[in-house]
ZASEMAR-165838 format. One record per residue (C-alpha): y, z, x; residue in one letter. Coordinates in steps of 0.25 Angstrom, whole numbers, padded with zeros to 4 digits, always signed. Each point is the difference from the previous one (the first is absolute). Layout:
YZXA ...
***
This chain:
+0418+0413+0192X +0010-0005+0009X +0000+0006+0013X +0013-0008+0005X +0012-0005-0005X +0002-0010+0009X -0008-0005+0012X +0003-0008+0011X -0007-0013+0007X +0006-0004+0013X -0004-0005+0013X +0003+0009+0012X +0011-0008+0007X +0009+0004-0013X -0001+0014+0000X +0012+0005+0006X +0007-0007-0014X -0012+0005-0008X +0002+0014+0005X +0015+0001-0004X -0005-0006-0015X -0010+0010+0000X +0008+0011+0005X +0012-0002-0012X -0011-0003-0010X -0006+0014+0004X +0013+0006-0002X -0001-0004-0015X -0016+0002-0002X -0005+0010+0009X -0009-0005+0012X -0012+0002-0008X +0003-0010-0009X +0004-0011+0010X -0011-0006+0006X +0004-0003+0014X -0011+0003+0011X +0007+0010+0008X +0003+0008-0013X -0015+0003-0003X -0007-0001+0015X -0010+0011-0004X -0004-0008-0014X -0002-0012+0009X -0009+0006+0012X -0012-0003-0006X -0012-0011+0001X -0001-0012-0010X +0016+0000+0002X +0001-0015-0006X -0008+0003-0012X +0010+0012-0003X +0013-0007+0004X -0006-0011-0012X +0000+0012-0008X +0013+0005+0002X +0009-0014-0001X -0010-0005-0012X -0003+0012-0009X +0010+0013+0005X +0012-0006+0000X +0010-0003-0010X +0007-0011+0008X -0004-0006+0012X +0011-0007+0009X -0004-0011+0011X +0009-0004+0012X -0004-0013+0002X +0003-0008+0012X -0007-0007+0012X -0006+0012+0005X -0007+0004-0013X -0009-0012+0000X -0006+0002+0013X -0003+0016-0001X -0014+0003-0005X +0005+0014-0006X +0010-0008-0008X -0011-0010-0004X -0009+0012-0006X +0013+0005-0007X +0004-0014-0006X -0014-0002-0005X +0002+0012-0009X +0014-0006-0004X -0005-0013-0003X -0010+0007-0009X +0011+0006-0009X +0006-0012-0001X -0014-0008-0005X +0001+0012-0010X +0012-0004-0006X +0008+0014+0007X +0011-0009+0006X +0009+0011-0005X -0005+0010+0011X +0003-0009+0011X +0013-0002+0009X +0002-0010+0010X +0010+0002+0010X +0003-0011+0012X +0001+0004+0015X +0002-0014+0005X -0005-0015-0006X -0014+0001+0007X -0010-0005-0011X -0012+0009-0006X -0011-0005-0006X +0000+0003-0017X +0016+0001+0000X +0006-0014-0007X +0013-0004+0001X +0001+0003-0017X -0002+0014+0004X +0012+0010+0001X +0004+0008+0012X +0011+0009+0005X +0006-0005+0013X -0001+0012+0009X +0009-0009+0012X +0014+0003-0009X -0002+0015-0005X -0001+0013+0007X -0011+0010-0001X +0007+0007-0010X +0003-0012-0010X -0016-0003+0001X -0003+0013-0003X +0009+0001-0012X -0005-0014-0005X -0014+0006+0000X +0005+0012-0008X +0004-0009-0010X -0011-0007+0000X -0008+0013-0001X +0008+0004-0012X -0003-0014-0008X -0015+0002+0003X -0001+0016-0005X +0011-0002-0011X +0005+0012+0006X +0017+0001+0001X -0002+0013+0009X -0008+0002+0012X -0001+0015+0004X +0002+0002+0015X -0011+0007+0006X +0003+0005+0015X -0011-0002+0009X -0003+0002+0015X +0001-0008+0009X -0013-0006+0007X -0004-0002+0014X -0002-0013+0008X -0013-0007-0007X -0014-0003+0005X -0003-0012-0010X -0004-0011+0008X +0011-0010+0001X +0000-0014+0005X +0014+0003+0008X +0011+0010+0002X +0009-0010+0005X +0015+0000-0004X +0004-0010-0011X +0004-0014+0006X +0013-0006-0003X +0001-0005-0014X -0002-0014-0002X +0009-0008-0007X -0008-0004-0013X +0003-0007-0015X +0006+0006-0011X -0005+0011-0008X -0010-0005-0009X +0000+0004-0015X +0007+0014-0002X -0006+0012-0001X +0004+0005-0014X -0002+0013-0007X +0000+0005-0015X +0007+0012-0006X +0015+0004-0003X +0000+0014+0007X +0002+0003+0015X -0004+0010+0010X +0007+0013-0001X +0009+0004+0011X -0006+0011+0005X -0013-0010+0001X +0005-0011+0010X -0003+0001+0014X +0009+0006+0010X +0000-0011+0010X +0004+0000+0012X +0011-0010-0001X +0006+0009-0010X -0001+0011+0012X +0006-0008+0009X +0012-0004-0008X +0002+0016-0004X -0001+0002+0015X +0009-0009+0003X +0010+0004-0009X +0000+0014+0006X +0003-0006+0013X +0011-0007-0006X +0007+0012-0007X +0003+0008+0014X +0003-0014+0008X +0011-0003-0011X +0005+0016+0000X +0000-0002+0015X +0008-0011+0001X +0011+0006-0009X +0001+0010+0010X +0002-0010+0011X +0012-0007-0007X +0006+0014-0001X -0002+0002+0015X -0002+0013-0002X -0008+0005+0012X -0007-0006+0013X -0013+0003-0004X -0002-0008-0013X -0001-0013+0008X -0014+0002+0007X -0005+0006-0013X +0005-0013-0006X -0006-0010+0011X -0014+0008-0003X +0001+0000-0016X +0002-0015+0003X -0010-0003+0008X -0010+0008-0010X +0004-0008-0011X +0000-0012+0006X -0014+0004+0007X -0007+0004-0013X +0006-0013-0008X -0007-0009+0012X -0014+0008-0003X +0001-0001-0014X +0004-0015+0000X -0009-0003+0010X -0013+0004-0010X +0006-0007-0012X +0001-0014+0010X -0015+0002+0002X +0000+0008+0013X -0011+0012-0004X -0003+0003+0014X +0007+0014+0001X +0001-0001+0015X +0008-0011+0000X +0009+0005-0012X +0003+0012+0007X +0004-0008+0012X +0009-0010-0007X +0006+0013-0006X +0002+0008+0012X +0004-0013+0008X +0013-0003-0012X +0003+0017+0001X +0000-0002+0016X +0009-0013-0001X +0010+0006-0009X +0001+0013+0008X +0004-0008+0013X +0010-0010-0007X +0007+0010-0009X +0010+0004+0009X +0004-0014+0002X +0005-0002-0015X +0004+0014-0003X +0007+0008+0010X -0003+0017+0000X +0012+0007-0008X +0010+0005+0010X -0001-0012+0008X +0010-0012+0001X -0006-0012+0005X +0013-0010+0004X -0002-0014+0002X +0009-0005+0011X +0002-0015+0002X +0009-0004+0013X +0008-0013-0002X +0009-0009+0008X +0012-0004-0001X -0004-0011-0010X -0009+0010-0009X -0013-0006+0008X -0010+0010+0003X +0001+0003+0015X -0011+0004+0010X +0001+0008+0012X +0007+0011-0007X -0005+0016-0001X +0006+0010-0010X +0000+0016-0001X +0007+0009-0009X +0008+0014-0001X -0008+0010-0003X -0013-0007+0005X -0009-0009-0006X -0014-0003+0002X +0002-0017+0001X -0010-0010+0001X +0001-0016-0001X -0004-0009-0012X +0002-0013-0003X +0014-0005-0002X +0007+0013+0007X -0003+0016+0002X -0004+0012-0008X +0006+0014+0002X -0008+0011-0006X +0010+0013-0002X -0005+0013-0005X +0010+0008-0010X -0001+0012+0008X +0008-0007+0012X +0013-0005-0009X +0012+0007+0001X +0006+0008-0012X +0009-0015-0005X -0015-0008+0004X +0008-0008+0009X -0008-0009+0010X +0005-0009+0010X -0008-0013+0003X +0002-0006+0014X -0006-0015+0004X +0002-0004+0015X -0004-0014+0004X -0007-0001+0015X +0008-0011+0005X +0011-0001-0005X +0003+0015+0002X +0007+0000-0014X -0001+0012-0009X +0003+0002-0015X -0001+0011-0010X +0001+0005-0015X +0001+0012-0007X -0009+0002-0013X -0003+0011-0008X -0013+0005-0004X -0001+0005-0013X -0009-0006-0013X -0004-0013+0006X -0011+0003+0009X -0001-0013+0005X +0013-0006+0002X +0001-0013+0008X +0011-0001+0012X +0005-0014+0006X +0008+0002+0014X +0007-0012+0008X +0001+0000+0013X +0011-0007+0005X -0001-0011+0012X +0006+0003+0012X +0001-0011+0010X +0009-0004+0011X +0005-0014-0001X +0010-0011+0007X +0002-0010+0010X -0002-0005+0015X +0010-0008+0007X +0002-0003+0014X +0014+0002+0010X +0008-0011-0007X -0003+0004-0015X -0013-0011-0001X -0010+0005-0010X -0014+0001+0008X -0013-0003-0009X -0014+0004+0004X +0004+0014+0007X -0010+0011-0003X +0006+0012-0007X -0009+0014-0001X +0003+0014-0002X -0002+0008+0014X -0015+0005-0002X -0004-0011-0008X -0001-0013+0007X -0012-0006-0009X +0010+0002-0014X +0010-0007+0007X +0007-0013-0006X +0005-0013+0006X +0015-0005-0003X +0002-0012-0009X +0008-0013+0003X +0011+0007-0005X -0002+0010+0010X -0004+0012-0010X -0009+0010-0002X -0005+0013-0007X -0011+0009+0003X -0004+0013-0006X +0008+0011+0007X -0012+0012+0000X +0012+0011-0002X +0007+0006-0011X +0012-0005-0005X +0011+0002+0010X -0007+0004+0012X +0002-0007+0013X -0010-0011+0002X -0003-0006+0014X -0001-0015-0001X -0006-0009+0012X +0003-0016+0001X -0006-0010+0010X -0002-0015+0001X -0003-0008+0012X +0011-0004+0008X +0007+0012-0004X +0003+0014+0004X -0008+0011-0008X +0009+0008-0007X +0000+0015-0008X +0009+0003-0009X +0002+0013-0010X +0004-0002-0016X -0003+0009-0012X -0010-0003-0009X +0004-0007-0014X +0013-0001+0004X +0009-0013+0000X -0004-0013+0009X -0001+0000+0015X +0004-0010+0012X -0010-0001+0012X +0006-0006+0012X -0008-0006+0010X +0003-0006+0015X -0006-0011+0005X -0007+0003+0013X 
***
């Protein structure tokens, strides 16, 4: 009598992979029909376990699945199980044996002509499906009834290692392909409910509310939907990261959880930078000079008041819809700290929640020439606005100068001019008006 449909033989280093395969098989066959040590602890707690294990693999199992690799060759318990498998080969019962490669390590008795399934390119669910397909071919049954078995506790079976599986080493291409006879398929209710399918369903359930929340966000119905949207987007990104990390081979739960939580927190922190909350207008302001180039040293403000911050290439103003007047008019101002020039522009905040505004500041200067009493142009005279000595200039060979006024256009500015051999002079002139003439007297 065959007590087991499938018996799994593996090294302890592959336990994480084999445990996942065993769970998928048990979902279809029942745990009592799958020989995996942690499903049958009570049975394995006995003397002469080596003889009993050989009997299980040789006589009590319809299909023996061997996970081959470097570690399998070096383990004592695997050696005992492998002897039973080799005896099946001697009895020409090779159809009862299925080989699965976890790496390219050599195992005595396995030749290059032997076909195998490559676990390095398949998920645990895909491996379980292949084992069930092979079992169907061995038994000749098209339907495999699902038996609900309980989960076992950790096994006390002597194990060579409980270490996690090592990183799969690149190996040769799969050998002769595994083939099975028969033209029937497993019935739909016998397909394993794999973790991958559960993950896909969970992702879809997260995607549906996220899309609904985004539609509500676009309609701008209420401000509370923005934080909800950010949390849902963070959850979706975190779950996707968690699931993808498993598919990419990171089977340690704490690493998957840490990656998912990290992505969730990152999305929450960066969300408002890309999607301002509903009811919040984010106005980008660029301050330019008269030639249309970005102007440094300017500051901005608005009426109604908005919260400003400096960004690359200009400023951003956050203005809440609740403070806007009925006509939704906003006046934005810019002032240059050096020239004291001011510019303003009115905009209306309606459907565009991220408008861009450009303000051009006129250049306010005082220019002119310096001459002596007889009208000769004087070069090398230092001219500066009172209080701005360091920013002064010297007249050129034609006695001309142009200096920043540090005042609004039309405002009276006091200029100071001096040169060795001449008496210093102070003279007033309106900022931004026509050229002036400064007259120096020789000492």
